[in-house]
N, C-alpha and C positions, 0 to 999 in steps of 0.2 A: 354585517357579519364580517369577521376578519378572515382574510384569505391568506393566512399564514401557511407556510409549508409545514404541515403537521408532521411531527416526528423528526424534524431537523435537529441534529445533535442529540438524539434521544435513543433510549434502549427500547426496542419494540418488544412487547410482551406477547401480543396476539394480533393476527391480521385476518380480515375477512376476504380471502382471495377470490371467492366466487362472485363477489359483488360486481366486479367489472364485467363479468360474463353475463350476468342476469339483468343488469340495470345500466342505463345511460347515466353516468355520474355528472351532475350539473355543478353544484357548488359545495366545496369542501370547507369545513370550519372546525375549530378546536373547542372542545367543551370540557369543563371540570366534571368530576363525578364524586358523589358522596359515598365513601366506603368505610367499613369498620376496620379496626386494627388487624384482626385475623385475616381479612380479605387482602389487605396490603401485603401481609407476610406470605400468603399464598401466591400473590402476583409476583413477588420477588423470586419465587421458586418456579415461575412460568407454568403454573397449573391453572390454566384458564382456556376458554374457548368462546369465541364470539361469532362462529359461523352461522348459527341459527338465530342470532339476536336481532332485535329491531328496536326502534325508538318510537314511543307513542306519547300522545298528549293526554294527560288526565289531571283534572282539577287545576287548570291554568299552569301546569308544570310539565316538563318533559321527563320521561322515565326510560331507562334502559331495561328492556324486557327480555327474558330468556337467555341472558348471558350466564355462562357457567364459570364460577370460581370455586375450585375445590375447597373442601374443609381443611383447615390447618390443624394437623394432628396435635401439636403442642399447646394449642389454645385450650383454656378451661372449657368444660362442657357448657357452662352457663354463658360464657363470653363468645362462643362460636357463632357461626352464621349459617344461613340456609344457602346452598350452592346456587339456586336459581331465583333468588329474591328480586323484587323491584329495586332498582337503584336510581336515585334522583340525579338528574343532570343539572349542572350549574351554568346558567346563561342569564343575560340581561333580559328584562321584561320585554323590551322592544324586539329583541331577537326571537324570543319565544312566540310573540304575537305574529311576527312575520312568517315564521315556520308553520304555525298553526293555519294561517291563511293559505299557504302553499299546499298543505296537505288537504285541507277541507275543500278549497275552491278549485284547485288546479290538478288534483290527483297525484301529487308527488308522494314519495315515500322517504322517510328519514332513516338512513342506514348507518350503523357503526362500521368504520373501515379499519381502524387500528386502535389498539390500546397500548399505551407506552408510558414510560417514565421520562419526563422532560429533563433538561440539564440541571434543574434544581432538585430532582428526585421526587417530583409530584406526579401522581398518576393523572394522565389526560386521555381523552378519547377523541380521535379524529372521526368526525361524522360527515355525512354528505346528504344533500337532497338529490333524489334520483327518480327516474321514470323507468318503469319496467319494460324490458325488451320483449318483442314478440318472437315466435319461433324462427321466422325467416331472418330476423336481425341476429339471432344467436348463430344461425348457420353462416351468415355473412362474416361474423366475427371469427368463427372457426376457420373459414376459408382464408381470411386475411392472415391469421396466425400461422396456418399451414404453409401459405405461400411465403411468408417471411422466413420460416425455417428452411424451406426448400431453396429459396434464393441465397441464403447464407451458405448452404451446403454447396450449391453450384459455384459461388464465388470462391470458396476454399479450394474446390477442385481445379478451377482455372488458374489459381495462383501457384499451384504446384508445378 
């Protein structure tokens, strides 16, 4: 899998901000996504949400499930799309097999992190393999975040 910095020189359309709070992110990779024309037009208007989306393996392929891309009003009724349809992800067969093994044998989850246009104007999805956090891990993350904010506040006060 390529460990590119996904989203570098790119226009971010949607982000899954809660992913870092609920999961330990292991490996980030970039995937292509099969979209219809009306979906791309909706994405250009930033009418999408991937907060509740996840990636699943079905029939030897990977699919983005439960991602919301709103209906493009100017598209013809027959050429439109369903907002929460399955969207196929584009990866090499070896990468798909490796991800399937991680999910089936080691209990990983595949999450979408970002949906963006790359510098060529093509829609890409930044995805990651992740393990779920337990409640005490989430509390620890919150404590570290709060301490970082408090530390910055104290440093600003001492500089005055």
